[in-house]
N, C-alpha and C positions, 0 to 999 in steps of 0.2 A: 232594645231591639224587639220588634214585633215578631210573633211566631205563628206560622200557619201550617196547614196539613193538606196533602193531596186528597181529593175526593175519590171514592171508589169508581174507577173508570175502565181499567184494562186488566187482561189476564183473568185469573180467578176472582178478582175483585169487581169485575164488570157485572154487577148485579143491580139492574135498574131500580128494583123495588127497595133497595137499601139506601139510595142516594139521599132522599129527603130526611130520613131518620139520622143518618150519619151526619149530615150537615147541621141539623138541629142540636144533636148531642155535642158536636165539636164546638159550636157557638156557645152552648151552655157551659162547656168545660173551660172556656176562656181563650180559645184560639182566636187570633186576630184576622185570619184570612183563610180562604179555601181556594184550591188551585186545580187546574186541569192541564193536560198536554194534548198533543195533536199528532196522530198517525193515520195515514190513509189506507195503507195496505202492507202486507208482509209477503214479499215475493218468495217463491220456492228457491229460485236462484238469484239472489239480490245483486243489484249493480254495485252496491257499496256496503261496507261493514259498519255496524253501529260502533261509535268510538270506543276503543279499548277491547273490541271483540276480535275473533279469529275466523278464518274461512269455515272451520268446523262448527263454530258457534257464532253465526254472524250477527245476531241480535237477541235480546231477551225473549224467551219463548212466550211470555205474556203478551207480546206485541201482536199476536195473531188475533186477539179479540180486543177491540177498542171502541168504546162508546163515543158518540159525537161530543166534542168538548163543549160546544155552546148549548146543546140540549141539556147536558149534565149541569152546567152552571145555571141554566134557567130553572131547573128543578130545585137546585140549592137556593137560588134567590127567593123562590116562593116559600121555602121552608125556614128562612132566617130573616133577621131584621137589622143586624149590626155588622157582621163580618164583611170584609172586603172579598171580592170575587175576582180571581185573576187567571190569566192564561199564560202558561210558560212551557212552550210558546205556541201560539197559533201561527201556522205556516201561511203567512198572508198571500204570497204569490200564487197559491192554489185557487184563490177565490176572486171572482169579479168584484172589484172594489166598491161599485155601487151597491151590490147586494151585501157585501161585508159591512159597509157603513150602516145599512138599514138594520142588519141583525145586531150589531154592536150597540147601536142607538136604542133599539127595542129592549135589549138586555139591560142597558143602563136605566131605562125607564122602569122596567119590571122590578129591578133591584132597589129602586129609589136612589140611584146615584152611587152605587158601590162597585162599579166595574173598574178594574185595572187591565187595560188592553196590552198584554205582552205579545209582541209580534216577532217572528223570526223567518228564516228562509229555508230551514231544513237541511238535510245532508244526503238524501237518497234520490238519485236520478230517476229511478223507477217510478216514484210517486209523481214526479213532474210529467213523465211520459203519460201516465194514466189519466192525468187531468188536462193534458194538452197544453202544458206550460213549458217555457224555455228555461231549462236548468241553468244554462250559461248566462242568462240575463236576469237571474233572480234578484241580485242586488239592485239593479236598475228598476226592476218591477216594484220592489219594495219602496224605493224612493218615490215613484209615481203614485203608489197606493197611499203613502203618507200625505202627499199633496191633495189627493182626492178626499181622504178622510177629514183632514183639517178644513178643507173648503166646505164640504157638506155640513160639517158640524157648526161652522161659524157663520155661514151666509144664508140669506133668505131666498136668494136665487143662485144657482150654481151651474156652471158648465165647464167642460174640460176637453182639451184636445191635446193628446200626447202621443208618444211613440207606441204605446201598447193599448190605450183605451181612449175612446171618444164618447163624451156624455153631452148631449144637447142641453143648452141652458134650460133649467127647469126650476119650478118652485120647490122649495124645501120646507115642508110643514112639520116634519118630524125632527125634533132636536133632543139631544141628551139632557138629562137632569144636570150633570156636571158641565159647567161652562168654563172655557169654550169647548170642552169635550172631555171624555174620560182620559186619565193619564195614559200616555203611550209609552210603553217600556219596550226596549229592543233587546233581543238576544244576540249571541255571537261571541267568538273567542279569537278573532283575528284583528289585526290593527285596523283594517278597513271597517269592520263591524263596530269596533269601539269608537272610531272617529264619527261614525254615523250616530251612535248614541249621544256623543257630545254635541254634535251639530243640530240634531233633529228631535231627540227624545226627552221625555221627562225622567228617564232612568234606564237602568240595565237590569235584565233578568238573566242572571248567571247561574253557575253551579259551583259547588265547593271545589276549590283548587288549592294547590300549595300556596302558602302566603306570598312568596315572591312573584309567582305568576299572577295571582289576583291583583297584587299591588301594581304590577307593570301594566296590566290591562286597564285598570281603573285610572291610572295616571294618563294613559293615552286618551281616554274619554274626557277627562278633566281638561287636558291641554287643548283638545279640539273644541270644547265648549268656550274656553277663553278666546281662542282664535276666531270663533264665530260671534264674539261679543255677548256671550251668554254667561250666566253665573254658574261656575262649576259646583259651588256649594249647594245649588238647588237640585242637582242630579241625585236621584235615589238609587239604591242598590237593593234588589230583591233576589235572594240566593236560594237555589234549590239544593237539598241534600238527599241523595239516594243511598241510604244505609245498606251495608252488606247483609245477607240473610242471617249471619251469626252475630250481628251487632247487638250489644246490650243497651239498656237505657243509659248507662254510664258512658258508653262509647259515643252514643249519639249526642248526648248532652255536652260531652267534651268538644265535639266538632262544632256544635252550635255556639259554644263559648268562644271558639276561635273565630267564627264568623262575626260574632259580636265585636270581638277585638279588632276586626278589620274595618269597622265603621259602617257596616251594612245597616240599612234601615229595617230589613226583615229577613228572615230565613224560614223556609217551609220544608217539611220533611215528607218525602214520598216513600211510604212503607209498602207499596204494592209488590215490590220484589223482595221484601224482607220477611213478611209473615203471610200465612196462607189465606186469611179472611179479613174482610173489613172490620169485623168486631175486634179481632186481635190488633189490627192496625190502630184503631182508636184507643184501645186499652194501652198499648205501648206509647202511642203519641201523647196521651194524657200524662203518663209517668214522666216522659221526657219534658213536657211542658212544666210540670210541677217542679222537677229538679232544676231546670234552667231558671225558672222564676224565683226559686228559693236560694239560688247561689249568689 
């Protein structure tokens, strides 16, 4: 199983001047991938609670400061040469798909073909209101975005007319290094989301879950792939782990061992809510990496 780490992006870790050095050091230490997430705003009175939180504590306090994910990945791409660069997840329905395709394609070129495009639909209605997108149709918007991304990446001329976007047929001169396009990974934890993974994606970007929940979700994706005439064994699993603030190296390594046992292709650790600084995150991350690789 490959192992990654989240780049410094939010909360007290949102230090733009540290991104390049963190990325270089993580690659030199042997991490296989670097990851970012996506938050647009942190409402004073939020419409929805972060999963597992309460009205008195609606989301992690670090969410009030969030560097743009694709800018962070671009800096990391320029500072590295080997590691994969992933989004877990980019909330695709917030973005005009034509511009999203341009940005992802540019990032794949800048990185020399190292982008893993993890896309999701988010959970907070306030963010959709702020970007003038329909929260109730976010799944349908994601499906249309996938159509547009794959079309732009694969064709020399492309046009689209759908329920949410119209693109006049145009020449496409910008293509990704990875053909027919960067791997598209989809997030989600509902049966509908997992069926979309099986039908349309190269894999799933999930989080650490109890083994029985993980297995049930993954089986839903595999079954959908079979029903769509796709090879379920070709689907990838890339799992995020958010350790608790008091988690030790041994605790985190044990969780990663369980993820490896589930058959996941990779797991990355996000230590931005676990330790106070990027330096501490990299130090702990390297200890976890060494322990897991040595087990």
